C-alpha positions in Angstrom: 7.6 6.0 -0.6 7.4 2.7 0.8 5.5 3.9 3.8 3.1 5.7 1.5 2.6 2.4 -0.5 1.9 0.5 2.8 -0.6 3.0 4.0 -2.5 2.9 0.6 -2.2 -0.9 0.0 -4.0 -1.4 3.5 -6.9 1.4 2.8 -7.4 -0.7 -0.6 -8.0 -3.9 1.4 -9.9 -2.6 3.5 -12.2 -0.8 0.5 -12.0 -4.7 -1.3 -13.7 -6.3 2.1 -10.6 -7.3 3.2 -11.5 -5.7 6.7 -13.2 -7.4 9.8 -15.3 -4.6 11.3 -18.3 -5.1 8.9 -18.3 -1.6 8.1 -19.8 -1.0 4.9 -19.5 1.5 2.0 -21.3 4.3 2.8 -23.7 4.4 0.1 -26.3 6.8 1.0 -27.4 9.2 -2.4 -25.0 11.4 -2.9 -26.3 15.5 -3.4 -25.1 16.5 -6.8 -22.9 19.7 -4.9 -22.1 21.1 -1.3 -22.3 18.3 1.6 -21.3 14.4 1.6 -22.8 11.9 4.2 -20.4 10.6 6.2 -21.6 8.2 8.6 -21.4 8.5 12.5 -19.5 12.2 11.8 -19.6 13.0 15.3 -18.7 9.8 16.5 -22.0 9.9 18.7 -22.4 6.0 17.7 -21.1 3.0 19.4 -22.0 -0.6 19.5 -22.1 -2.9 22.1 -19.1 -4.4 21.2 -16.8 -1.2 20.9 -16.8 -0.6 17.2 -17.5 2.6 15.9 -20.5 2.1 13.1 -19.8 3.5 9.9 -16.0 3.1 10.6 -12.8 1.2 10.2 -9.5 1.1 12.6 -6.4 0.2 10.8 -3.1 0.0 12.4 0.4 -1.5 11.4 1.4 -4.9 11.9 0.6 -5.1 16.2 -2.9 -4.9 16.5 -2.3 -3.6 20.0 0.1 -0.9 19.3 -2.9 1.9 19.0 -5.8 2.3 21.3 -8.7 3.6 19.0 -12.0 4.4 20.8 -14.5 6.6 21.3 -14.1 9.9 24.0 -17.1 10.1 26.1 -15.3 12.5 28.2 -13.7 15.0 25.6 -15.7 16.0 22.7 -15.6 19.1 20.4 -19.5 19.1 19.9 -22.0 16.8 20.8 -21.2 13.6 23.7 -18.1 11.9 22.4 -15.3 12.1 19.9 -12.6 9.9 18.5 -9.6 9.3 20.3 -6.2 7.2 18.8 -3.2 6.8 21.3 0.2 5.1 20.6 0.8 2.6 23.0 3.6 0.8 21.4 6.0 1.9 19.0 4.4 1.2 15.3 4.2 3.1 12.2 0.7 4.1 12.5 -2.7 4.1 13.2 -5.8 5.1 12.1 -9.7 5.0 11.3 -11.3 5.3 8.1 -14.6 5.6 6.2 -15.1 4.4 2.7 -17.5 6.8 0.4 -19.0 6.0 -2.8 -17.4 8.3 -4.9 -18.6 7.9 -8.8 -21.0 11.0 -8.6 -18.1 12.9 -7.9 -14.9 12.1 -10.5 -13.4 15.4 -11.7 -14.8 17.0 -9.3 -12.6 18.5 -6.0 -13.8 17.1 -2.6 -12.6 18.5 0.6 -12.6 16.1 4.0 -12.2 18.9 7.3 -12.6 18.2 11.3 -12.2 19.1 14.2 -8.9 18.0 16.0 -6.8 18.2 18.9 -3.4 16.5 20.3 -1.4 15.7 22.9 2.2 14.9 22.9 1.9 13.8 19.2 5.6 13.7 17.5 7.4 15.2 14.5 5.2 12.9 12.1 1.7 13.7 13.3 -1.6 13.5 13.3 -3.3 13.8 9.7 -6.6 14.0 8.1 -6.3 11.6 4.8 -8.2 11.5 1.3 -7.0 8.2 -1.1 -9.1 7.9 -4.2 -7.4 4.7 -4.3 -6.0 4.7 -7.6 -2.1 5.3 -8.2 -1.0 9.1 -6.8 -4.3 9.9 -5.2 -3.4 9.6 -1.4 -3.4 12.8 0.3 -2.7 13.9 3.7 -3.5 17.2 5.5 -0.8 19.4 7.7 0.4 17.9 10.3 -0.7 18.4 14.1 2.1 17.9 16.4 2.8 18.0 20.3 -0.1 19.0 22.1 -3.1 21.2 20.3 -5.9 22.7 21.3 -9.5 22.0 18.9 -9.2 23.1 15.4 -10.3 22.6 12.2 -8.0 20.3 10.1 -8.7 19.9 6.2 -7.6 18.5 2.8 -8.6 18.8 -0.7 -8.4 16.6 -3.3 -9.4 16.2 -7.3 -11.1 13.3 -8.1 -9.9 11.2 -11.6 -12.5 9.8 -13.4 -11.1 6.1 -12.7 -12.2 7.0 -8.5 -15.5 5.2 -7.3 -14.6 4.9 -4.0 -13.1 7.6 -1.9 -11.6 6.8 1.5 -11.4 9.6 4.1 -10.0 9.4 7.6 -7.5 10.6 10.5 -3.8 8.9 10.6 -1.8 8.7 13.9 1.9 8.6 12.3 4.3 9.4 16.1 3.2 8.8 19.5 1.2 10.5 21.6 -2.6 11.3 21.0 -5.2 12.2 18.8 -8.7 13.1 18.9 -11.6 14.1 16.2 -14.9 15.6 15.4 -17.4 16.6 13.7 -16.0 15.6 10.3 -16.9 17.0 7.0 -16.7 16.3 3.6 -18.0 18.6 0.4 -17.6 19.1 -2.8 -15.8 22.4 -3.8 -16.0 23.4 -7.1 
């Protein structure tokens, strides 16, 4: 339970402009139903300074505990994917993006992405949705061990209080995880 509170607090701080990456809330005009725009969903863009446009990297305590970067060698589709590697023993490393969710309150949203892993421990590699309200942080089933590309997904019904949704992927153990072809959509 304490771990979930720490992750939720980190996500909320990032959403309150507490992150220093300059990543903005995705405020693209939402469609009333169907696909919702995700910035840099295929990780094809990299800034000159190595940051990942549209995404905010976060990790527990030690900023050198995880390496989070674009991988130009191992994409599912296109030319690149996101790659997270744990290099020191810390609880989590993650990548996240905020989405303007005001138009989707009361709706169920599904986050899905192509993922693969190498030597991931039992706590796993997961997708996450955070409605930034109590009880609104949910994870996909974990990928563990070494897995080839496969689609992961997770769903969350947004409460009427939600104005912002945080989407992302998190590595909760040793190993490496890759992410590509991120999709967010209304499913009801």
